Z-matrix of the N, CA and C atoms (Angstrom, degrees):
N
C 1 1.450
C 2 1.530 1 108.97
N 3 1.330 2 115.94 1 127.24
C 4 1.463 3 121.93 2 -178.79
C 5 1.522 4 108.16 3 -108.85
N 6 1.306 5 117.31 4 105.38
C 7 1.462 6 121.24 5 -179.76
C 8 1.527 7 108.54 6 -92.07
N 9 1.327 8 116.56 7 131.08
C 10 1.454 9 120.92 8 177.68
C 11 1.518 10 109.76 9 -78.23
N 12 1.328 11 114.88 10 129.24
C 13 1.456 12 121.86 11 178.97
C 14 1.527 13 107.52 12 -130.39
N 15 1.312 14 116.30 13 132.48
C 16 1.461 15 121.40 14 177.17
C 17 1.522 16 108.11 15 -83.60
N 18 1.327 17 116.25 16 125.15
C 19 1.465 18 121.04 17 -179.45
C 20 1.528 19 110.14 18 -120.42
N 21 1.321 20 114.69 19 156.95
C 22 1.466 21 120.65 20 178.33
C 23 1.524 22 110.67 21 -65.95
N 24 1.330 23 114.80 22 156.41
C 25 1.460 24 122.47 23 176.89
C 26 1.529 25 109.93 24 -59.83
N 27 1.334 26 115.82 25 143.22
C 28 1.462 27 121.33 26 177.03
C 29 1.528 28 109.68 27 -138.16
N 30 1.318 29 116.28 28 138.16
C 31 1.469 30 121.01 29 178.55
C 32 1.527 31 112.40 30 -73.77
N 33 1.313 32 118.12 31 -8.43
C 34 1.465 33 121.89 32 178.34
C 35 1.530 34 110.35 33 -55.10
N 36 1.322 35 116.81 34 -40.12
C 37 1.466 36 121.04 35 -176.68
C 38 1.529 37 111.60 36 -70.16
N 39 1.310 38 116.86 37 -38.52
C 40 1.464 39 121.20 38 175.59
C 41 1.528 40 109.57 39 -62.06
N 42 1.326 41 116.21 40 -45.07
C 43 1.457 42 121.15 41 -178.30
C 44 1.527 43 111.48 42 -65.27
N 45 1.334 44 116.56 43 -44.39
C 46 1.463 45 119.39 44 179.98
C 47 1.530 46 110.68 45 -67.78
N 48 1.322 47 117.12 46 -36.22
C 49 1.466 48 119.82 47 177.50
C 50 1.525 49 110.73 48 -56.27
N 51 1.316 50 117.37 49 -43.41
C 52 1.470 51 120.81 50 -179.13
C 53 1.533 52 111.25 51 -57.96
N 54 1.336 53 116.12 52 -38.83
C 55 1.465 54 120.15 53 178.01
C 56 1.526 55 111.09 54 -70.31
N 57 1.313 56 115.88 55 -47.46
C 58 1.465 57 120.60 56 -175.81
C 59 1.525 58 111.48 57 -68.93
N 60 1.312 59 117.07 58 -31.86
C 61 1.467 60 120.61 59 178.94
C 62 1.525 61 110.42 60 -59.47
N 63 1.322 62 117.17 61 -40.35
C 64 1.463 63 120.66 62 179.30
C 65 1.525 64 111.06 63 -61.59
N 66 1.347 65 115.67 64 -43.92
C 67 1.477 66 119.66 65 179.81
C 68 1.525 67 110.92 66 -64.15
N 69 1.320 68 115.70 67 -43.33
C 70 1.464 69 119.98 68 -176.94
C 71 1.526 70 111.68 69 -71.14
N 72 1.309 71 117.54 70 -41.07
C 73 1.464 72 121.13 71 179.64
C 74 1.527 73 110.71 72 -64.23
N 75 1.332 74 116.99 73 -28.78
C 76 1.462 75 121.74 74 179.44
C 77 1.529 76 112.32 75 -68.08
N 78 1.322 77 117.50 76 -11.59
C 79 1.465 78 120.28 77 176.35
C 80 1.523 79 110.65 78 -66.47
N 81 1.322 80 116.73 79 -18.71
C 82 1.461 81 122.36 80 174.98
C 83 1.514 82 113.47 81 76.97
N 84 1.316 83 115.08 82 -159.72
C 85 1.455 84 120.53 83 176.52
C 86 1.509 85 115.13 84 72.10
N 87 1.316 86 117.96 85 26.20
C 88 1.458 87 120.13 86 177.66
C 89 1.513 88 113.42 87 65.93
N 90 1.324 89 116.68 88 42.07
C 91 1.464 90 120.74 89 -179.68
C 92 1.522 91 111.32 90 -85.32
N 93 1.303 92 114.92 91 144.90
C 94 1.461 93 121.81 92 171.98
C 95 1.524 94 106.12 93 -113.85
N 96 1.324 95 117.64 94 128.51
C 97 1.466 96 122.12 95 -175.51
C 98 1.521 97 108.62 96 -119.10
N 99 1.334 98 116.17 97 122.84
C 100 1.467 99 121.63 98 -176.03
C 101 1.527 100 111.22 99 -130.21
N 102 1.316 101 115.56 100 142.95
C 103 1.468 102 122.90 101 173.51
C 104 1.528 103 107.03 102 -83.27
N 105 1.318 104 116.85 103 121.38
C 106 1.461 105 121.78 104 -179.95
C 107 1.525 106 108.76 105 -126.53
N 108 1.304 107 116.79 106 -175.08
C 109 1.457 108 120.65 107 177.50
C 110 1.519 109 111.85 108 78.65
N 111 1.309 110 115.06 109 -177.60
C 112 1.467 111 121.59 110 -174.55
C 113 1.518 112 113.88 111 -60.40
N 114 1.335 113 116.95 112 -36.31
C 115 1.462 114 118.84 113 -176.95
C 116 1.526 115 112.40 114 -72.12
N 117 1.339 116 117.42 115 -8.67
C 118 1.468 117 121.48 116 177.51
C 119 1.522 118 112.16 117 -88.40
N 120 1.328 119 116.32 118 -7.66
C 121 1.465 120 121.31 119 -176.01
C 122 1.526 121 108.63 120 -110.76
N 123 1.327 122 116.48 121 109.63
C 124 1.460 123 121.52 122 -177.70
C 125 1.531 124 110.90 123 -54.25
N 126 1.329 125 115.70 124 122.43
C 127 1.460 126 121.13 125 177.55
C 128 1.512 127 115.20 126 95.05
N 129 1.339 128 117.64 127 -11.44
C 130 1.466 129 120.44 128 -179.18
C 131 1.521 130 109.63 129 -91.63
N 132 1.288 131 117.00 130 120.40
C 133 1.455 132 120.92 131 176.85
C 134 1.513 133 110.92 132 -81.90
N 135 1.319 134 114.91 133 -177.86
C 136 1.456 135 119.66 134 179.56
C 137 1.508 136 111.23 135 172.42
N 138 1.326 137 115.03 136 -151.85
C 139 1.461 138 121.42 137 -178.13
C 140 1.521 139 112.04 138 -83.62
N 141 1.327 140 115.92 139 1.01
C 142 1.466 141 121.27 140 -178.91
C 143 1.526 142 112.30 141 60.20
N 144 1.320 143 113.78 142 54.78
C 145 1.459 144 122.18 143 173.19
C 146 1.519 145 106.65 144 -119.99
N 147 1.319 146 116.37 145 133.04
C 148 1.456 147 120.83 146 176.13
C 149 1.521 148 108.23 147 -84.65
N 150 1.322 149 116.39 148 113.87
C 151 1.465 150 121.89 149 176.79
C 152 1.517 151 109.03 150 -100.28
N 153 1.326 152 115.19 151 130.83
C 154 1.456 153 122.13 152 -179.97
C 155 1.524 154 108.48 153 -125.69
N 156 1.322 155 116.04 154 129.92
C 157 1.464 156 121.17 155 173.84
C 158 1.522 157 108.00 156 -100.78
N 159 1.324 158 115.18 157 132.92
C 160 1.459 159 120.57 158 173.72
C 161 1.522 160 107.30 159 -116.92
N 162 1.317 161 115.23 160 117.82
C 163 1.460 162 121.45 161 175.99
C 164 1.514 163 108.88 162 -95.06
N 165 1.325 164 115.45 163 121.24
C 166 1.462 165 121.76 164 -175.14
C 167 1.530 166 109.67 165 -106.94
N 168 1.309 167 116.17 166 122.52
C 169 1.470 168 120.16 167 -179.82
C 170 1.524 169 111.40 168 -78.69
N 171 1.340 170 116.86 169 -31.81
C 172 1.470 171 122.10 170 177.52
C 173 1.523 172 108.37 171 -160.69
N 174 1.335 173 116.46 172 158.35
C 175 1.460 174 120.83 173 175.88
C 176 1.519 175 114.60 174 73.43
N 177 1.334 176 116.98 175 46.39
C 178 1.468 177 121.24 176 -178.61
C 179 1.531 178 111.69 177 -59.21
N 180 1.336 179 118.02 178 -44.08
C 181 1.466 180 119.81 179 -178.32
C 182 1.528 181 111.12 180 -68.20
N 183 1.324 182 117.17 181 -33.90
C 184 1.471 183 121.10 182 176.07
C 185 1.534 184 109.94 183 -65.48
N 186 1.318 185 116.67 184 -41.61
C 187 1.467 186 121.10 185 178.72
C 188 1.524 187 110.46 186 -66.80
N 189 1.324 188 117.26 187 -38.43
C 190 1.475 189 121.67 188 176.53
C 191 1.529 190 109.82 189 -57.10
N 192 1.328 191 116.58 190 -48.02
C 193 1.470 192 121.02 191 179.60
C 194 1.526 193 111.18 192 -63.92
N 195 1.319 194 116.73 193 -39.28
C 196 1.468 195 120.66 194 179.48
C 197 1.529 196 111.06 195 -64.37
N 198 1.332 197 116.98 196 -39.85
C 199 1.472 198 120.52 197 176.97
C 200 1.524 199 110.47 198 -63.30
N 201 1.311 200 116.50 199 -42.74
C 202 1.467 201 120.09 200 177.54
C 203 1.523 202 110.46 201 -63.08
N 204 1.328 203 116.77 202 -34.50
C 205 1.463 204 121.47 203 176.18
C 206 1.522 205 112.94 204 -64.91
N 207 1.338 206 116.58 205 -26.27
C 208 1.471 207 121.39 206 176.28
C 209 1.531 208 111.75 207 -85.73
N 210 1.325 209 116.62 208 1.87
C 211 1.463 210 119.85 209 178.35
C 212 1.510 211 114.83 210 96.00
N 213 1.323 212 117.41 211 5.38
C 214 1.465 213 120.22 212 176.16
C 215 1.522 214 108.98 213 -76.81
N 216 1.314 215 115.62 214 132.97
C 217 1.462 216 121.92 215 -179.53
C 218 1.529 217 109.44 216 -92.18
N 219 1.336 218 115.84 217 119.62
C 220 1.459 219 120.76 218 176.70
C 221 1.520 220 108.09 219 -74.97
N 222 1.320 221 117.21 220 128.99
C 223 1.465 222 122.39 221 -177.90
C 224 1.527 223 109.47 222 -109.26
N 225 1.318 224 115.65 223 95.70
C 226 1.458 225 121.44 224 178.05
C 227 1.520 226 108.98 225 -58.11
N 228 1.305 227 116.41 226 132.57
C 229 1.464 228 120.68 227 177.67
C 230 1.515 229 114.65 228 85.07
N 231 1.329 230 118.38 229 -10.44
C 232 1.467 231 120.02 230 -179.72
C 233 1.522 232 111.64 231 -87.38
N 234 1.303 233 117.00 232 -17.34
C 235 1.460 234 120.88 233 178.85
C 236 1.517 235 110.15 234 -100.37
N 237 1.305 236 115.35 235 -146.92
C 238 1.466 237 121.95 236 176.50
C 239 1.526 238 107.49 237 -133.56
N 240 1.311 239 115.46 238 -178.84
C 241 1.467 240 120.65 239 178.35
C 242 1.530 241 111.18 240 -57.48
N 243 1.317 242 116.38 241 -35.37
C 244 1.465 243 121.19 242 -175.53
C 245 1.523 244 114.63 243 -109.36
N 246 1.330 245 116.86 244 9.87
C 247 1.471 246 120.29 245 -179.67
C 248 1.525 247 108.82 246 -145.57
N 249 1.334 248 116.07 247 111.79
C 250 1.462 249 121.27 248 178.54
C 251 1.529 250 108.80 249 -86.30
N 252 1.331 251 115.60 250 140.72
C 253 1.465 252 121.03 251 -174.21
C 254 1.527 253 110.19 252 -115.20
N 255 1.329 254 115.40 253 134.40
C 256 1.465 255 122.91 254 178.53
C 257 1.519 256 108.83 255 -132.24
N 258 1.337 257 115.21 256 157.38
C 259 1.467 258 118.42 257 174.30
C 260 1.520 259 109.42 258 -142.16
N 261 1.321 260 114.18 259 155.54
C 262 1.460 261 121.42 260 177.21
C 263 1.520 262 107.64 261 -156.62
N 264 1.316 263 115.87 262 143.67
C 265 1.460 264 121.35 263 177.13
C 266 1.524 265 109.44 264 -108.16
N 267 1.309 266 115.14 265 139.64
C 268 1.461 267 123.17 266 179.20
C 269 1.522 268 109.15 267 -127.63
N 270 1.324 269 115.08 268 164.55
C 271 1.458 270 121.44 269 164.51
C 272 1.523 271 105.38 270 -113.09
N 273 1.325 272 115.34 271 125.01
C 274 1.463 273 120.81 272 -177.85
C 275 1.517 274 108.00 273 -137.84
N 276 1.329 275 115.32 274 126.85
C 277 1.468 276 121.29 275 -177.13
C 278 1.532 277 111.10 276 52.49
N 279 1.331 278 115.00 277 38.70
C 280 1.459 279 121.13 278 175.28
C 281 1.518 280 115.98 279 78.93
N 282 1.325 281 117.73 280 6.62
C 283 1.468 282 120.38 281 -178.41
C 284 1.521 283 110.52 282 -127.31
N 285 1.335 284 114.90 283 153.12
C 286 1.458 285 120.28 284 176.09
C 287 1.517 286 110.69 285 -70.90
N 288 1.315 287 115.64 286 139.08
C 289 1.457 288 121.05 287 -178.89
C 290 1.530 289 108.29 288 -135.74
N 291 1.316 290 116.63 289 126.77
C 292 1.465 291 122.32 290 179.45
C 293 1.523 292 109.02 291 -99.26
N 294 1.336 293 115.58 292 131.67
C 295 1.456 294 121.12 293 179.21
C 296 1.524 295 108.68 294 -120.11
N 297 1.322 296 115.86 295 130.10
C 298 1.463 297 122.65 296 174.20
C 299 1.519 298 107.71 297 -114.37
N 300 1.321 299 116.19 298 130.13
C 301 1.460 300 121.36 299 177.39
C 302 1.520 301 108.80 300 -113.17
N 303 1.319 302 115.07 301 132.57
C 304 1.463 303 123.28 302 179.15
C 305 1.529 304 106.65 303 -113.91
N 306 1.328 305 116.57 304 106.30
C 307 1.466 306 122.31 305 -177.94
C 308 1.525 307 109.13 306 -97.76
N 309 1.314 308 115.52 307 124.14
C 310 1.459 309 120.18 308 -176.75
C 311 1.524 310 110.18 309 -149.17
N 312 1.308 311 115.18 310 173.12
C 313 1.464 312 121.05 311 178.36
C 314 1.531 313 109.12 312 -70.03
N 315 1.329 314 115.34 313 129.91
C 316 1.461 315 119.93 314 178.08
C 317 1.525 316 109.83 315 -59.88
N 318 1.300 317 115.68 316 131.51
C 319 1.456 318 124.77 317 178.39
C 320 1.532 319 113.99 318 65.95
N 321 1.332 320 116.58 319 13.69
C 322 1.460 321 120.54 320 173.18
C 323 1.528 322 109.71 321 -78.30
N 324 1.316 323 116.14 322 177.25
C 325 1.466 324 121.21 323 -176.57
C 326 1.536 325 111.98 324 -58.10
N 327 1.332 326 117.33 325 -45.18
C 328 1.473 327 120.42 326 -178.57
C 329 1.531 328 110.44 327 -65.10
N 330 1.326 329 116.61 328 -43.23
C 331 1.466 330 121.71 329 178.63
C 332 1.530 331 110.70 330 -58.27
N 333 1.319 332 115.24 331 -51.69
C 334 1.468 333 120.10 332 -178.46
C 335 1.524 334 111.06 333 -62.38
N 336 1.334 335 117.29 334 -38.88
C 337 1.462 336 120.76 335 -179.75
C 338 1.521 337 112.67 336 -64.68
N 339 1.341 338 116.71 337 -44.71
C 340 1.469 339 120.23 338 -179.21
C 341 1.527 340 111.29 339 -62.32
N 342 1.327 341 116.13 340 -44.89
C 343 1.464 342 119.92 341 -178.93
C 344 1.524 343 111.97 342 -71.51
N 345 1.317 344 116.68 343 -37.74
C 346 1.470 345 120.18 344 179.16
C 347 1.526 346 110.64 345 -63.46
N 348 1.336 347 116.85 346 -40.97
C 349 1.463 348 121.02 347 179.31
C 350 1.529 349 110.18 348 -62.20
N 351 1.327 350 116.14 349 -49.28
C 352 1.472 351 120.56 350 178.79
C 353 1.527 352 111.10 351 -58.42
N 354 1.314 353 116.34 352 -50.02
C 355 1.465 354 120.75 353 -176.32
C 356 1.526 355 111.77 354 -64.21
N 357 1.315 356 116.60 355 -36.62
C 358 1.465 357 120.77 356 179.19
C 359 1.527 358 110.29 357 -63.69
N 360 1.335 359 116.72 358 -45.14
C 361 1.470 360 119.88 359 179.83
C 362 1.525 361 111.49 360 -65.47
N 363 1.321 362 116.83 361 -34.31
C 364 1.468 363 120.25 362 177.50
C 365 1.531 364 110.11 363 -64.99
N 366 1.316 365 117.18 364 -39.43
C 367 1.470 366 121.83 365 -176.75
C 368 1.525 367 113.93 366 -83.44
N 369 1.328 368 118.18 367 -20.57
C 370 1.469 369 121.73 368 -174.81
C 371 1.533 370 110.13 369 -123.45
N 372 1.325 371 115.05 370 87.88
C 373 1.468 372 120.41 371 -176.71
C 374 1.525 373 112.12 372 -57.64
N 375 1.328 374 118.29 373 -36.74
C 376 1.463 375 120.69 374 179.85
C 377 1.527 376 111.15 375 -60.96
N 378 1.328 377 117.17 376 -40.89
C 379 1.469 378 121.00 377 178.85
C 380 1.525 379 110.71 378 -72.41
N 381 1.334 380 116.55 379 -33.95
C 382 1.462 381 120.28 380 176.52
C 383 1.521 382 110.14 381 -62.59
N 384 1.341 383 116.73 382 -43.80
C 385 1.467 384 120.75 383 179.03
C 386 1.530 385 111.17 384 -66.93
N 387 1.318 386 116.48 385 -37.89
C 388 1.473 387 120.47 386 176.53
C 389 1.530 388 110.13 387 -62.91
N 390 1.323 389 116.15 388 -43.28
C 391 1.463 390 120.46 389 178.93
C 392 1.530 391 110.96 390 -64.79
N 393 1.319 392 117.72 391 -37.64
C 394 1.469 393 121.12 392 177.14
C 395 1.525 394 110.31 393 -59.22
N 396 1.323 395 117.23 394 -42.32
C 397 1.473 396 120.82 395 178.52
C 398 1.525 397 111.21 396 -65.40
N 399 1.320 398 116.87 397 -40.47
C 400 1.469 399 120.92 398 177.15
C 401 1.524 400 109.88 399 -61.75
N 402 1.327 401 116.97 400 -43.06
C 403 1.465 402 121.31 401 179.51
C 404 1.529 403 111.67 402 -64.94
N 405 1.322 404 116.92 403 -39.15
C 406 1.469 405 120.23 404 177.78
C 407 1.519 406 110.81 405 -62.04
N 408 1.340 407 115.81 406 -47.43
C 409 1.474 408 120.16 407 178.89
C 410 1.529 409 111.15 408 -63.27
N 411 1.318 410 116.22 409 -41.48
C 412 1.462 411 120.80 410 -179.59
C 413 1.527 412 110.95 411 -63.32
N 414 1.328 413 117.01 412 -42.99
C 415 1.467 414 120.77 413 179.22
C 416 1.522 415 110.72 414 -62.75
N 417 1.328 416 116.07 415 -41.10
C 418 1.462 417 121.23 416 -179.93
C 419 1.531 418 111.39 417 -66.96
N 420 1.318 419 116.17 418 -40.84
C 421 1.464 420 121.86 419 -176.76
C 422 1.523 421 112.41 420 -76.45
N 423 1.326 422 117.25 421 -42.49
C 424 1.464 423 121.87 422 -172.07
C 425 1.524 424 113.58 423 -76.05
N 426 1.318 425 117.86 424 -25.53
C 427 1.467 426 122.85 425 -174.41
C 428 1.527 427 109.14 426 54.66
N 429 1.333 428 118.45 427 -103.52
C 430 1.464 429 119.83 428 -178.55
C 431 1.526 430 112.72 429 -111.18
N 432 1.316 431 117.85 430 12.21
C 433 1.462 432 121.30 431 -176.84
C 434 1.536 433 110.72 432 -95.84
N 435 1.341 434 115.39 433 100.97
C 436 1.457 435 121.22 434 -177.70
C 437 1.513 436 113.46 435 -62.01
N 438 1.322 437 116.59 436 -36.29
C 439 1.468 438 120.19 437 179.75
C 440 1.527 439 110.98 438 -63.05
N 441 1.330 440 116.65 439 -43.18
C 442 1.470 441 121.29 440 178.23
C 443 1.528 442 109.75 441 -65.08
N 444 1.330 443 116.81 442 -43.61
C 445 1.465 444 121.67 443 -179.99
C 446 1.529 445 110.65 444 -56.75
N 447 1.341 446 116.12 445 -49.29
C 448 1.468 447 120.24 446 -179.18
C 449 1.525 448 111.58 447 -65.90
N 450 1.320 449 116.96 448 -39.10
C 451 1.468 450 120.98 449 -179.29
C 452 1.530 451 111.22 450 -62.85
N 453 1.323 452 116.99 451 -39.27
C 454 1.463 453 121.18 452 -178.99
C 455 1.536 454 112.66 453 -67.79
N 456 1.318 455 117.25 454 -22.15
C 457 1.465 456 121.47 455 179.35
C 458 1.529 457 112.94 456 -97.47
N 459 1.311 458 116.82 457 -18.98
C 460 1.468 459 122.98 458 -169.40
C 461 1.527 460 114.63 459 -55.75
N 462 1.313 461 118.36 460 -47.56
C 463 1.466 462 120.97 461 -176.39
C 464 1.537 463 110.50 462 -59.68
N 465 1.323 464 116.19 463 -44.52
C 466 1.466 465 120.54 464 179.62
C 467 1.530 466 110.20 465 -63.39
N 468 1.332 467 116.45 466 -48.67
C 469 1.466 468 121.24 467 -178.37
C 470 1.526 469 110.50 468 -60.34
N 471 1.330 470 116.41 469 -48.71
C 472 1.470 471 120.14 470 -179.42
C 473 1.525 472 111.55 471 -59.27
N 474 1.323 473 116.82 472 -41.10
C 475 1.463 474 120.80 473 179.56
C 476 1.516 475 112.52 474 -63.70
N 477 1.324 476 115.87 475 -43.88
C 478 1.473 477 120.24 476 179.38
C 479 1.528 478 110.06 477 -66.70
N 480 1.344 479 117.15 478 -45.26
C 481 1.466 480 120.15 479 179.92
C 482 1.524 481 111.13 480 -59.43
N 483 1.328 482 116.19 481 -44.30
C 484 1.467 483 120.10 482 -179.13
C 485 1.528 484 110.29 483 -62.72
N 486 1.314 485 115.95 484 -46.92
C 487 1.462 486 120.94 485 -179.96
C 488 1.527 487 111.03 486 -63.31
N 489 1.320 488 116.40 487 -46.86
C 490 1.466 489 121.03 488 -175.88
C 491 1.524 490 111.86 489 -68.63
N 492 1.332 491 118.30 490 -41.38
C 493 1.465 492 119.54 491 -178.48
C 494 1.522 493 111.56 492 -73.57
N 495 1.329 494 118.14 493 -31.11
C 496 1.471 495 119.46 494 178.00
C 497 1.528 496 110.30 495 -70.25
N 498 1.317 497 117.94 496 -33.37
C 499 1.474 498 121.49 497 176.65
C 500 1.518 499 111.05 498 -66.87
N 501 1.348 500 115.77 499 -36.00
C 502 1.464 501 119.54 500 -179.26
C 503 1.526 502 111.84 501 -65.54
N 504 1.323 503 117.46 502 -26.64
C 505 1.458 504 121.44 503 -178.47
C 506 1.520 505 112.22 504 -80.25
N 507 1.326 506 118.11 505 -13.65
C 508 1.470 507 120.89 506 -178.05
C 509 1.513 508 111.93 507 -73.96
């Protein structure tokens, strides 16, 4: 049973991302590697999962195989049509660390949405704090149900992504 718990922000995820980014970028093929999710936003707590977006300019299936070669587990059905989802567990500084990788087309809609959401929360502390409260309530309500957890956050995320990506087009 996996119970969702909201935890305070930790720089451990930022530090580990810097290490993992080097390994992932070394896969080549014109990849762009970005830290996304709650751990990418200074001060925003969450489930303490390191989310990484990989934008692939070409060779998505080759990159998928390369990620699996690094020990990342491809999770069929956990992503979307345009975003492949992988996970891997590490031990870092004596603690367990969960990493989720979101592989998508570079500069595609999913790529732009993930980065726009992160950047918006970084620039708008009031919205970051509002999102933290939504995440706390979602963790409390969902317990171990990931689908419920994501559903409770979806409206807020979609609204921010829509607002942030439409501003980028101006």
